[in-house]
C-alpha positions as CSV (number, residue, x, y, z in Angstrom):
1,X,0.6,-13.0,27.0
2,X,-2.0,-15.0,28.9
3,X,-1.8,-17.9,26.4
4,X,2.0,-17.9,26.6
5,X,1.9,-17.9,30.4
6,X,-0.7,-20.7,30.4
7,X,1.6,-22.8,28.1
8,X,4.6,-22.2,30.3
9,X,2.8,-23.2,33.4
10,X,1.6,-26.4,31.8
11,X,5.2,-27.1,30.7
12,X,6.6,-26.4,34.2
13,X,4.0,-28.8,35.7
14,X,4.6,-31.5,33.1
15,X,8.4,-31.4,33.5
16,X,8.2,-31.5,37.3
17,X,5.7,-34.4,37.3
18,X,7.9,-36.3,34.8
19,X,10.9,-35.8,37.0
20,X,9.0,-37.1,40.0
21,X,7.9,-40.2,38.1
22,X,11.3,-41.0,36.5
23,X,13.5,-39.7,39.3
24,X,16.7,-41.4,40.2
25,X,16.7,-44.2,42.7
26,X,16.4,-42.7,46.2
27,X,19.9,-42.4,47.7
28,X,19.8,-43.4,51.4
29,X,23.5,-43.0,52.4
30,X,25.9,-40.2,51.6
31,X,29.6,-41.1,52.3
32,X,33.0,-39.4,52.3
33,X,31.6,-35.9,52.9
34,X,32.9,-32.9,54.8
35,X,29.8,-32.2,56.8
36,X,28.9,-28.7,58.1
37,X,26.0,-29.8,60.4
38,X,25.5,-26.3,62.0
39,X,25.0,-28.2,65.3
40,X,26.7,-26.6,68.3
41,X,27.7,-23.0,68.6
42,X,31.0,-22.8,66.7
43,X,33.2,-24.3,64.0
44,X,30.3,-24.9,61.7
45,X,29.6,-28.2,63.5
46,X,32.1,-29.8,61.2
47,X,32.5,-33.5,60.8
48,X,35.3,-34.4,58.4
49,X,35.0,-37.6,56.4
50,X,31.4,-37.9,57.5
51,X,28.3,-39.7,56.4
52,X,24.6,-39.1,56.3
53,X,21.9,-41.8,56.5
54,X,18.3,-40.9,55.5
55,X,15.0,-42.6,54.9
56,X,11.5,-41.4,54.0
57,X,12.8,-37.9,53.4
58,X,14.2,-37.6,57.0
59,X,17.6,-37.8,58.5
60,X,18.2,-41.0,60.4
61,X,21.8,-40.6,61.4
62,X,24.7,-38.2,61.0
63,X,28.3,-38.9,62.0
64,X,31.8,-40.0,61.0
65,X,32.3,-42.5,58.3
66,X,33.7,-45.1,60.7
67,X,30.5,-45.0,62.7
68,X,27.9,-45.8,60.1
69,X,25.1,-47.9,61.6
70,X,25.0,-51.5,60.4
71,X,21.5,-51.1,59.1
72,X,22.6,-48.3,56.8
73,X,25.4,-50.2,55.1
74,X,23.0,-52.1,52.8
75,X,21.3,-49.0,51.4
76,X,22.1,-47.3,48.1
77,X,24.9,-44.9,48.7
78,X,26.6,-42.0,47.0
79,X,30.3,-41.3,47.5
80,X,30.8,-37.5,47.6
81,X,34.6,-37.8,47.4
82,X,35.3,-35.2,50.2
83,X,32.8,-32.6,49.0
84,X,31.3,-30.1,51.4
85,X,27.7,-30.8,52.6
86,X,25.5,-28.2,54.3
87,X,21.9,-28.1,55.2
88,X,19.7,-26.9,52.3
89,X,19.8,-23.1,52.3
90,X,16.9,-21.1,53.7
91,X,15.9,-17.7,52.1
92,X,13.6,-16.4,54.9
93,X,12.6,-13.0,53.4
94,X,11.4,-12.6,49.8
95,X,8.8,-10.7,47.8
96,X,9.3,-13.1,44.9
97,X,5.7,-13.0,43.6
98,X,5.0,-9.6,41.9
99,X,4.2,-8.1,38.5
100,X,6.3,-5.7,36.5
101,X,9.7,-4.2,37.3
102,X,11.1,-0.9,38.5
103,X,14.2,-0.4,36.5
104,X,13.2,3.2,35.8
105,X,13.3,3.9,39.5
106,X,16.8,2.5,39.7
107,X,17.9,5.0,37.2
108,X,16.1,7.8,39.0
109,X,17.9,7.0,42.2
110,X,21.2,7.1,40.4
111,X,20.2,10.6,39.2
112,X,19.6,11.8,42.7
113,X,16.1,10.8,43.8
114,X,15.7,9.1,47.2
115,X,13.7,6.0,47.9
116,X,11.3,8.1,50.0
117,X,10.9,10.7,47.2
118,X,10.1,8.0,44.7
119,X,7.6,6.4,47.0
120,X,5.8,9.7,47.8
121,X,5.5,10.6,44.1
122,X,3.6,7.4,43.3
123,X,6.5,5.1,42.5
124,X,7.9,2.5,44.8
125,X,5.7,-0.2,46.2
126,X,2.5,1.4,44.7
127,X,3.8,1.1,41.1
128,X,4.3,-2.6,41.7
129,X,0.8,-2.9,43.1
130,X,-0.6,-1.7,39.8
131,X,1.3,-4.2,37.8
132,X,0.5,-7.0,40.3
133,X,-3.2,-6.3,40.3
134,X,-3.2,-6.3,36.5
135,X,-1.4,-9.6,36.1
136,X,-3.3,-12.9,36.1
137,X,-2.5,-15.7,38.5
138,X,-0.8,-17.7,35.7
139,X,1.3,-14.7,34.7
140,X,2.4,-14.1,38.3
141,X,3.3,-17.8,38.7
142,X,5.3,-17.8,35.5
143,X,7.4,-14.8,36.4
144,X,7.9,-16.0,40.0
145,X,9.1,-19.4,38.8
146,X,12.1,-17.9,37.0
147,X,13.2,-16.3,40.2
148,X,12.5,-19.4,42.3
149,X,14.5,-21.5,39.9
150,X,17.5,-19.2,40.3
151,X,17.4,-19.7,44.1
152,X,16.9,-23.5,43.8
153,X,20.0,-23.6,41.5
154,X,22.0,-22.2,44.4
155,X,21.0,-24.8,46.9
156,X,17.9,-23.2,48.4
157,X,15.4,-25.7,49.7
158,X,13.2,-23.5,51.9
159,X,11.8,-20.2,50.8
160,X,9.5,-17.6,52.3
161,X,7.2,-15.6,50.0
162,X,5.2,-12.5,51.1
163,X,2.1,-10.9,49.7
164,X,1.8,-7.1,49.9
165,X,1.7,-6.0,46.3
166,X,-2.0,-6.5,46.0
167,X,-3.4,-4.2,48.7
168,X,-7.0,-5.3,48.0
169,X,-8.5,-8.5,49.2
170,X,-8.6,-10.5,46.0
171,X,-5.2,-9.4,44.8
172,X,-3.6,-10.3,48.2
173,X,-5.2,-13.7,48.1
174,X,-4.1,-14.1,44.4
175,X,-0.5,-13.6,45.5
176,X,-0.7,-16.1,48.3
177,X,-2.4,-18.7,46.0
178,X,0.6,-18.3,43.6
179,X,3.0,-18.9,46.5
180,X,1.2,-22.1,47.4
181,X,1.3,-23.2,43.7
182,X,5.1,-22.8,43.6
183,X,5.4,-25.5,46.3
184,X,3.2,-27.9,44.2
185,X,5.4,-27.7,41.1
186,X,8.9,-27.1,42.4
187,X,10.9,-29.1,44.9
188,X,11.1,-26.4,47.6
189,X,9.4,-25.7,50.9
190,X,7.3,-22.6,50.9
191,X,6.3,-20.5,53.9
192,X,3.9,-17.6,53.2
193,X,3.6,-14.3,55.0
194,X,0.6,-12.0,54.7
195,X,1.9,-8.5,54.2
196,X,-1.3,-6.5,53.8
197,X,0.2,-3.7,55.9
198,X,2.9,-3.0,53.3
199,X,1.7,0.4,51.9
200,X,-1.5,2.4,51.3
201,X,-3.0,2.0,47.9
202,X,-4.0,5.2,46.0
203,X,-7.7,4.7,46.8
204,X,-7.0,4.9,50.5
205,X,-4.4,7.7,50.7
206,X,-4.9,9.6,53.9
207,X,-7.3,6.9,55.2
208,X,-5.0,4.4,56.9
209,X,-7.6,3.3,59.5
210,X,-10.2,2.7,56.8
211,X,-7.7,0.6,54.8
212,X,-7.0,-1.6,57.8
213,X,-10.7,-2.1,58.5
214,X,-11.9,-2.5,54.9
215,X,-9.0,-4.4,53.3
216,X,-6.1,-5.5,55.5
217,X,-7.8,-7.3,58.3
218,X,-10.5,-8.9,56.2
219,X,-7.9,-10.1,53.7
220,X,-5.9,-11.6,56.6
221,X,-8.9,-13.5,57.9
222,X,-9.8,-14.7,54.4
223,X,-6.2,-16.0,53.9
224,X,-6.4,-17.8,57.1
225,X,-9.7,-19.5,56.2
226,X,-8.3,-20.6,52.9
227,X,-5.1,-21.9,54.4
228,X,-2.9,-19.5,52.5
229,X,-0.9,-17.9,55.4
230,X,1.8,-19.1,57.8
231,X,2.7,-15.7,59.4
232,X,1.7,-12.1,59.3
233,X,4.2,-9.3,58.4
234,X,4.0,-5.5,58.3
235,X,6.1,-2.5,57.2
236,X,6.6,-0.1,60.1
237,X,8.1,3.0,58.5
238,X,7.4,6.7,57.9
239,X,6.4,5.9,54.3
240,X,4.2,2.9,55.4
241,X,2.5,2.2,58.7
242,X,3.0,3.7,62.2
243,X,3.4,1.4,65.2
244,X,-0.2,2.1,66.4
245,X,-1.4,0.6,63.1
246,X,0.9,-2.3,63.2
247,X,-0.4,-3.1,66.7
248,X,-3.9,-3.4,65.2
249,X,-2.6,-5.8,62.6
250,X,-0.7,-7.9,65.2
251,X,-3.7,-8.1,67.5
252,X,-5.8,-9.5,64.6
253,X,-3.0,-12.0,63.8
254,X,-2.9,-13.1,67.4
255,X,-6.7,-13.6,67.4
256,X,-6.2,-15.9,64.4
257,X,-3.2,-17.8,66.1
258,X,-0.8,-16.6,63.4
259,X,2.8,-15.7,64.4
260,X,4.1,-12.2,63.4
261,X,7.2,-10.7,61.9
262,X,8.0,-7.1,60.9
263,X,10.0,-4.9,58.5
264,X,11.4,-2.5,61.1
265,X,13.8,0.4,61.5
266,X,15.0,0.3,57.8
267,X,14.9,3.9,56.9
268,X,14.2,5.5,60.3
269,X,13.6,4.6,63.9
270,X,9.9,4.3,64.9
271,X,10.1,1.7,67.7
272,X,8.9,-1.1,65.5
273,X,11.5,-3.7,66.7
274,X,10.5,-3.3,70.3
275,X,6.8,-3.5,69.4
276,X,7.5,-6.7,67.4
277,X,9.4,-8.1,70.4
278,X,6.4,-7.3,72.6
279,X,4.4,-9.7,70.4
280,X,7.2,-12.3,70.5
281,X,7.7,-11.8,66.8
282,X,9.5,-14.6,64.9
283,X,11.8,-11.9,63.4
284,X,12.4,-8.3,62.8
285,X,13.9,-7.5,59.4
286,X,16.2,-4.8,58.0
287,X,17.1,-3.1,61.3
288,X,19.6,-0.5,60.0
289,X,18.3,2.1,62.5
290,X,17.8,-0.4,65.4
291,X,19.4,0.5,68.7
292,X,21.1,-1.4,71.5
293,X,17.8,-1.3,73.4
294,X,16.0,-2.9,70.4
295,X,18.6,-5.7,70.4
296,X,18.1,-6.3,74.1
297,X,14.4,-6.5,73.7
298,X,14.7,-8.9,70.7
299,X,17.2,-11.0,72.7
300,X,14.8,-11.4,75.6
301,X,12.0,-12.5,73.3
302,X,14.0,-14.7,71.0
303,X,13.2,-12.8,67.9
304,X,15.6,-13.3,64.9
305,X,17.3,-10.3,63.3
306,X,16.9,-10.8,59.5
307,X,19.6,-8.8,57.8
308,X,19.1,-7.8,54.2
309,X,22.3,-6.7,52.6
310,X,20.9,-6.6,49.1
311,X,18.6,-3.7,50.0
312,X,21.3,-2.0,51.9
313,X,23.6,-2.2,48.9
314,X,21.0,-1.4,46.2
315,X,19.7,1.7,48.1
316,X,23.3,2.8,48.9
317,X,22.6,3.0,52.6
318,X,25.3,3.9,55.0
319,X,23.9,3.2,58.5
320,X,24.8,-0.3,59.5
321,X,22.6,-2.6,61.6
322,X,23.8,-2.8,65.3
323,X,25.7,-6.1,64.7
324,X,27.7,-5.9,67.9
325,X,24.6,-5.3,70.0
326,X,23.0,-8.4,68.4
327,X,26.0,-10.4,69.3
328,X,26.1,-9.1,72.9
329,X,22.4,-9.8,73.5
330,X,22.4,-13.2,71.8
331,X,20.1,-12.2,69.0
332,X,20.2,-14.9,66.2
333,X,21.0,-13.2,62.9
334,X,19.6,-14.5,59.6
335,X,20.5,-13.4,56.0
336,X,18.0,-13.3,53.1
337,X,17.8,-11.9,49.6
338,X,14.8,-9.7,50.1
339,X,14.1,-10.4,46.5
340,X,11.8,-7.7,45.3
341,X,11.5,-5.4,42.2
342,X,12.3,-2.1,43.8
343,X,15.0,-2.2,46.5
344,X,16.6,-5.6,46.2
345,X,16.0,-7.3,42.8
346,X,18.4,-10.1,43.7
347,X,17.9,-13.8,43.2
348,X,21.2,-15.0,44.6
349,X,21.4,-16.0,48.2
350,X,25.2,-16.7,47.7
351,X,25.6,-13.1,46.8
352,X,23.7,-12.0,49.9
353,X,26.1,-14.1,51.9
354,X,29.1,-12.3,50.5
355,X,27.5,-8.9,51.0
356,X,26.7,-9.7,54.6
357,X,30.4,-10.5,55.2
358,X,31.7,-7.5,53.3
359,X,29.1,-4.8,54.2
360,X,28.0,-5.9,57.6
361,X,31.3,-7.5,58.8
362,X,29.7,-10.8,59.7
363,X,31.9,-13.8,59.7
364,X,31.5,-16.6,57.1
365,X,30.3,-18.9,59.9
366,X,27.7,-16.4,61.1
367,X,26.5,-16.0,57.5
368,X,26.2,-19.7,56.9
369,X,24.1,-20.0,60.1
370,X,22.1,-17.1,58.9
371,X,21.0,-18.9,55.7
372,X,20.4,-22.3,57.4
373,X,19.6,-22.7,61.1
374,X,18.8,-19.0,61.9
375,X,16.8,-18.6,58.7
376,X,14.7,-21.6,59.7
377,X,14.1,-20.0,63.1
378,X,12.9,-16.8,61.4
379,X,10.2,-18.9,59.8
380,X,9.3,-20.8,62.9
381,X,10.6,-24.0,61.4
382,X,12.4,-26.6,63.6
383,X,13.0,-29.5,61.2
384,X,15.2,-27.7,58.6
385,X,18.4,-25.7,58.7
386,X,20.7,-28.1,60.5
387,X,21.9,-31.8,60.2
388,X,20.7,-34.1,62.9
389,X,18.5,-37.1,63.2
390,X,14.8,-36.3,62.7
391,X,15.4,-33.3,60.5
392,X,14.2,-33.1,56.9
393,X,16.7,-34.6,54.5
394,X,17.4,-31.3,52.7
395,X,21.0,-30.7,51.8
396,X,23.3,-28.8,49.5
397,X,26.4,-30.6,48.2
398,X,29.2,-28.2,47.1
399,X,32.3,-28.5,45.1
400,X,34.2,-26.8,48.0
401,X,36.5,-27.9,50.8
402,X,35.5,-25.4,53.5
403,X,32.3,-23.6,54.3
404,X,34.0,-20.2,54.1
405,X,34.3,-20.6,50.4
406,X,30.5,-20.2,50.0
407,X,30.6,-16.6,51.1
408,X,34.1,-15.6,50.1
409,X,33.6,-15.9,46.3
410,X,31.6,-13.5,44.2
411,X,29.4,-14.5,41.2
412,X,30.4,-18.2,41.6
413,X,28.0,-21.1,42.2
414,X,29.8,-24.2,43.4
415,X,26.6,-26.3,43.9
416,X,27.3,-29.9,43.0
417,X,24.0,-31.6,43.9
418,X,20.9,-30.5,45.8
419,X,18.9,-33.0,47.9
420,X,15.3,-32.2,48.8
421,X,13.3,-34.5,51.0
422,X,15.9,-37.2,50.4
423,X,15.8,-37.0,46.6
424,X,18.5,-35.5,44.3
425,X,16.8,-32.7,42.4
């Protein structure tokens, strides 16, 4: 398996480098496009019969076809014949690097076992930890790339990847190194989140404080020194870490000048969302059991609510996140796949968009903002997720007339072209 994985990685690297060397001439001007800029607060920021001018991987100008700057008219152009253009999609919550699979647990849940029961009996996250520890870095990269490629094929240009399936220092760093490798051999922006506070490994059962002291905090520091981490995450839940433990993790993150985010209020209410808001978290994620007070706290601090309908669907949950409260308190809502082997084995952000509309009653406009502008906010990014001068030239071009088509259809991918850093990929 190691030899096969090594061959595949070399093949992936070769084909990507060959593409970069022999890529098409850089297109500077997109014309005759229906632009969903996501600028403003409503109507998708639509510009019918619009144009986009870009240079050096950055947007120079966005507007109506009639207003194209004179300097842009001499550049190589692509007539999009009325197709829809959106910012490149942002999947802001994934566990895409992992070993093994948990199909047997899926079957067990269908036979009546709960997610908590499976976790407490040694399954769940811990079973993935064993597989991830056993896998080589090349094997983890090879399996991750198949999932990354599925997202890229749906117009994703920015992707978050978490650690959290290593739960020892070297395995956590191994996962983060793989995440960084993905960005070097695929045309996609990668943001990494250190998730050492994900679960307790077998060797530390009943010794949560010792795990934090011996493993989690030193691993976070080592990841920072090696330049492997962009943010720090945690799992605040009855089957994971209590708020007091998360506070220790967040204090360490602050000392390292790393922003924080948190899995909060997914299976129960522990006060994690308000704790995260206290630390001005980039985001709180899941939030099925969040309250109006949680929404108010998040709204005050500007934390994004990352909603994960794939996990809600896959675990057959029934308690909805407080969507109305998020709206009332001005909490930006993002949508992500939560791609992971146990509770959301999904590599389709378009499917997550449809689920968010159907299961959570979000509007197609809220959902598109959730996988562009708000998804970027959840990662602390300011130069992706919308279309305006100065932004990265990351776009998705769709065989569609209206943005609502992206979330209204099921199992259908209308991507026509994907543009990353100003290049068609």
